[in-house]
C-alpha positions as CSV (number, residue, x, y, z in Angstrom):
1,M,65.7,24.7,112.7
2,E,65.1,21.2,114.0
3,I,68.5,20.0,112.8
4,L,70.2,22.9,114.8
5,Y,68.5,21.6,118.0
6,F,69.6,18.0,117.4
7,L,73.2,18.9,116.5
8,S,73.5,21.3,119.4
9,T,72.2,18.6,121.8
10,I,74.7,16.1,120.5
11,C,77.6,18.6,120.8
12,L,76.4,19.5,124.3
13,I,76.3,15.9,125.5
14,L,79.7,15.1,124.0
15,F,81.1,18.2,125.6
16,M,79.7,17.2,129.0
17,I,81.2,13.7,128.8
18,L,84.7,15.0,127.8
19,A,84.6,17.9,130.3
20,T,83.6,15.7,133.2
21,Y,86.4,13.3,132.4
22,D,88.9,16.1,132.0
23,G,87.7,18.6,134.6
24,F,86.8,16.1,137.3
25,Y,88.7,12.9,136.8
26,L,92.0,14.3,135.4
27,H,92.2,17.8,136.9
28,I,90.7,17.2,140.3
29,F,90.8,13.4,141.1
30,K,94.0,12.2,139.4
31,Y,96.4,15.2,139.1
32,E,94.9,17.4,141.9
33,L,95.8,20.6,140.1
34,F,94.1,22.6,142.8
35,N,96.9,21.5,145.3
36,R,99.9,22.2,143.1
37,R,101.5,25.6,143.4
38,E,102.4,25.7,139.7
39,S,98.8,24.7,138.8
40,S,97.0,27.0,141.1
41,L,96.3,29.6,138.4
42,E,95.0,26.9,136.0
43,H,92.6,25.6,138.7
44,K,91.3,29.2,139.3
45,I,90.8,29.6,135.5
46,H,89.0,26.3,135.3
47,T,86.9,27.5,138.3
48,V,85.8,30.6,136.3
49,R,84.9,28.5,133.3
50,A,83.0,26.0,135.6
51,L,81.0,28.9,137.0
52,L,80.2,30.3,133.5
53,F,79.0,27.1,132.1
54,P,75.7,26.7,133.9
55,I,75.0,30.4,133.2
56,I,75.6,29.8,129.5
57,V,73.4,26.7,129.4
58,W,70.6,28.3,131.3
59,F,70.4,31.6,129.3
60,L,71.3,30.2,125.9
61,F,69.6,26.8,125.8
62,I,66.7,27.1,128.3
63,D,65.8,30.8,128.7
64,N,64.0,32.3,125.7
65,T,64.2,36.0,126.4
66,N,66.1,38.9,124.8
67,I,67.8,39.8,128.1
68,G,68.7,36.1,128.7
69,F,70.3,36.1,125.2
70,G,72.4,39.2,126.2
71,I,73.5,37.5,129.4
72,A,74.4,34.4,127.5
73,M,76.4,36.3,124.9
74,T,78.3,38.2,127.7
75,A,79.1,34.9,129.4
76,V,80.2,33.3,126.1
77,F,82.5,36.3,125.5
78,V,84.1,36.0,129.0
79,D,84.4,32.2,128.5
80,I,86.4,32.7,125.3
81,V,88.7,35.2,127.0
82,V,89.2,32.8,129.9
83,L,89.8,29.9,127.6
84,G,92.6,32.0,126.0
85,L,94.2,32.6,129.4
86,D,93.9,28.8,130.2
87,A,95.7,27.9,127.0
88,Y,98.4,30.5,127.6
89,Y,99.2,29.4,131.2
90,E,98.7,25.7,130.8
91,K,102.3,24.9,129.7
92,D,103.8,26.3,132.9
93,S,101.0,24.8,135.0
94,R,101.9,21.3,133.9
95,S,105.7,21.5,134.4
96,F,105.5,19.0,137.3
97,M,104.4,16.3,134.8
98,G,106.7,17.3,131.9
99,G,104.0,19.3,130.1
100,L,100.4,18.6,129.1
101,P,100.1,14.9,128.0
102,T,99.1,14.5,124.3
103,F,95.9,12.6,125.1
104,E,94.8,15.4,127.4
105,Y,95.6,18.0,124.8
106,I,93.4,16.0,122.4
107,I,90.6,15.9,124.9
108,H,90.8,19.7,125.4
109,L,90.6,20.2,121.6
110,F,87.5,18.0,121.2
111,A,85.8,19.2,124.4
112,N,86.2,22.9,123.5
113,G,85.2,22.1,119.9
114,F,82.0,20.5,121.0
115,H,81.4,23.3,123.6
116,F,81.6,26.1,121.1
117,A,79.8,24.1,118.4
118,A,76.9,23.6,120.7
119,I,76.9,27.4,121.5
120,I,77.1,28.4,117.8
121,L,74.3,26.1,116.9
122,A,72.1,27.4,119.7
123,I,72.9,31.0,118.6
124,A,72.0,30.1,115.0
125,S,68.7,28.7,116.2
126,K,67.9,32.1,117.8
127,I,68.8,34.4,114.9
128,T,67.0,35.1,111.6
129,I,68.7,37.2,108.9
130,T,66.5,39.2,106.5
131,N,67.5,41.5,103.7
132,T,67.8,44.4,106.0
133,K,68.6,43.2,109.5
134,I,69.5,40.5,111.9
135,L,66.6,39.5,114.2
136,L,66.6,37.7,117.5
137,V,63.8,35.2,117.4
138,H,62.4,33.1,120.2
139,S,63.2,29.4,119.8
140,N,60.3,27.1,119.2
141,Y,60.9,24.6,122.0
142,A,57.5,23.0,121.3
143,S,59.1,21.0,118.5
144,P,60.7,17.6,119.2
145,G,64.3,18.9,118.8
146,G,63.5,21.9,121.0
147,E,62.0,19.7,123.7
148,L,65.1,17.5,123.5
149,I,67.6,20.4,123.9
150,Q,65.6,21.8,126.8
151,F,65.4,18.4,128.5
152,V,69.2,17.8,128.1
153,S,70.0,21.3,129.2
154,I,67.8,21.3,132.3
155,N,69.4,17.9,133.3
156,I,72.9,19.2,132.8
157,I,72.5,22.2,135.1
158,P,72.6,20.3,138.5
159,G,75.8,18.5,137.6
160,A,77.4,21.6,136.2
161,I,76.6,23.5,139.4
162,I,78.0,20.7,141.6
163,L,81.2,20.7,139.6
164,A,81.4,24.5,139.8
165,I,80.9,24.4,143.6
166,L,83.6,21.7,143.9
167,H,86.0,23.9,141.9
168,V,85.3,26.9,144.2
169,L,85.6,24.8,147.4
170,L,89.0,23.4,146.3
171,T,90.4,26.9,146.1
172,F,90.2,27.1,149.9
173,P,92.1,25.1,152.6
174,V,88.9,23.8,154.2
175,G,87.7,22.5,150.8
176,K,91.1,20.8,150.2
177,T,91.0,19.2,153.6
178,N,87.5,17.8,153.1
179,W,88.5,16.6,149.6
180,Y,91.5,14.7,151.0
181,N,89.3,13.0,153.7
182,L,87.0,11.8,151.0
183,R,89.7,11.0,148.5
184,R,91.6,8.8,150.9
185,K,88.6,6.5,151.1
186,I,88.9,5.7,147.4
187,S,91.7,3.4,146.5
188,C,91.3,3.1,142.8
189,C,92.1,5.2,139.7
């Protein structure tokens, strides 16, 4: 069980690093996908995923109840469907730049790989299979690995919520205006 916690923690951290670079720096800061007509749907899809992520983290990695597990599984299912939509519409969304750059495609592959690996490992830590049934068990977060995944997850939530709020705000004209006022003050990158 301990190894599942440690591996899940590593995958979650790697996902957050790649997702922050991709979702904030590339999508919002550099390419401003929220402000391009052809990328508007992609930004909205990313907004849905940004809203789902803290829900998944809270109910799968922190909460230890049966209802929380059900909420997490529902959010994961919706996330998978939304990821499929994202992949489907991404080609048209990036026509302004000649398609999705190879390095960003690679970032997407690794980020989503780490994202779903962390989720699968967390699910595996909450399930026991017997000869006759599959049981949902409460994770033993009192162990070192359990304490680590809880610590990392709790500290990921605020940043994930801020990024989700930023995505939502950038779907509205007032959010875009405020973003431009802040963005003009930064002359690098």
